[in-house]
C-alpha positions in Angstrom: 0.0 0.0 0.0 1.3 3.5 -0.9 1.7 5.9 1.9 -0.2 9.2 1.4 1.7 12.4 2.3 -0.4 15.0 4.0 0.3 18.6 4.9 -1.3 20.8 7.5 -3.7 23.3 6.1 -3.6 26.9 7.4 -6.2 29.4 6.4 -3.7 32.2 7.0 -1.7 31.0 4.0 -4.7 31.5 1.7 -5.7 35.1 2.4 -4.2 37.5 -0.1 -6.7 40.4 -0.3 -8.9 42.3 2.1 -11.9 40.8 0.2 -10.5 37.3 1.1 -10.2 38.4 4.7 -13.7 39.9 4.8 -15.3 36.9 3.2 -13.6 34.6 5.7 -14.7 36.6 8.7 -18.2 37.0 7.4 -18.6 33.3 7.0 -17.4 32.8 10.6 -19.9 35.4 11.8 -22.7 33.8 9.9 -21.9 30.5 11.7 -22.6 32.2 15.0 -20.0 30.3 17.1 -18.0 32.9 19.0 -15.0 30.7 19.3 -15.0 30.3 15.5 -15.2 34.0 15.0 -12.2 34.6 17.3 -10.2 31.9 15.6 -11.0 33.2 12.2 -9.9 36.7 13.3 -6.7 35.1 14.5 -6.1 33.4 11.2 -6.6 36.7 9.4 -4.3 38.5 11.8 -1.6 35.9 11.3 -2.0 36.3 7.5 -1.2 40.0 7.9 1.6 39.4 10.4 0.9 39.3 14.1 3.8 41.7 14.8 2.2 44.3 12.5 -1.2 43.9 14.1 0.3 44.1 17.6 2.1 47.4 16.6 -1.1 48.8 15.1 -3.3 47.9 18.1 -0.8 48.7 20.8 -1.3 45.2 22.2 1.4 42.5 22.9 2.0 40.0 20.1 2.0 37.0 22.5 -1.3 38.2 24.1 -2.8 38.6 20.7 -1.8 35.0 19.8 -3.5 33.8 23.0 -6.6 36.0 22.7 -7.2 35.1 19.1 -6.8 31.4 19.4 -9.7 28.9 19.4 -9.4 28.8 23.2 -9.1 32.6 23.5 -11.7 34.9 25.0 -10.7 38.4 24.0 -12.5 41.5 25.1 -14.7 43.2 22.5 -12.4 46.2 22.5 -9.6 43.9 21.4 -11.7 42.5 18.6 -12.5 46.0 17.4 -8.9 47.1 17.5 -7.8 44.0 15.5 -10.6 44.5 12.9 -9.6 48.1 12.5 -5.9 47.2 12.2 -6.8 44.7 9.5 -8.5 47.5 7.5 -11.9 45.9 7.9 -15.2 47.1 9.3 -17.9 45.2 11.1 -21.5 46.0 9.9 -24.9 45.1 11.2 -27.7 44.1 8.8 -31.2 42.8 9.5 -31.8 39.1 9.0 
């Protein structure tokens, strides 16, 4: 039997434009799972460079990694700072 070679998939490696980032975050928001939204925001932040996001937000890089992980529980103010640093905007629409 032939061995199959697998590689880890990382969403951060596939976001090249702001539209990619916005679509990814929007899909996570539509799912409604807060942990998924935070993790998606972490993926997007890593795609831009966590050091850059830390500098833009004034938050520590390590604390951002922790807060934006699947186990993280960031304050809403942190989420807003990261979204702004990414050049994105949250919007509310009726359902």
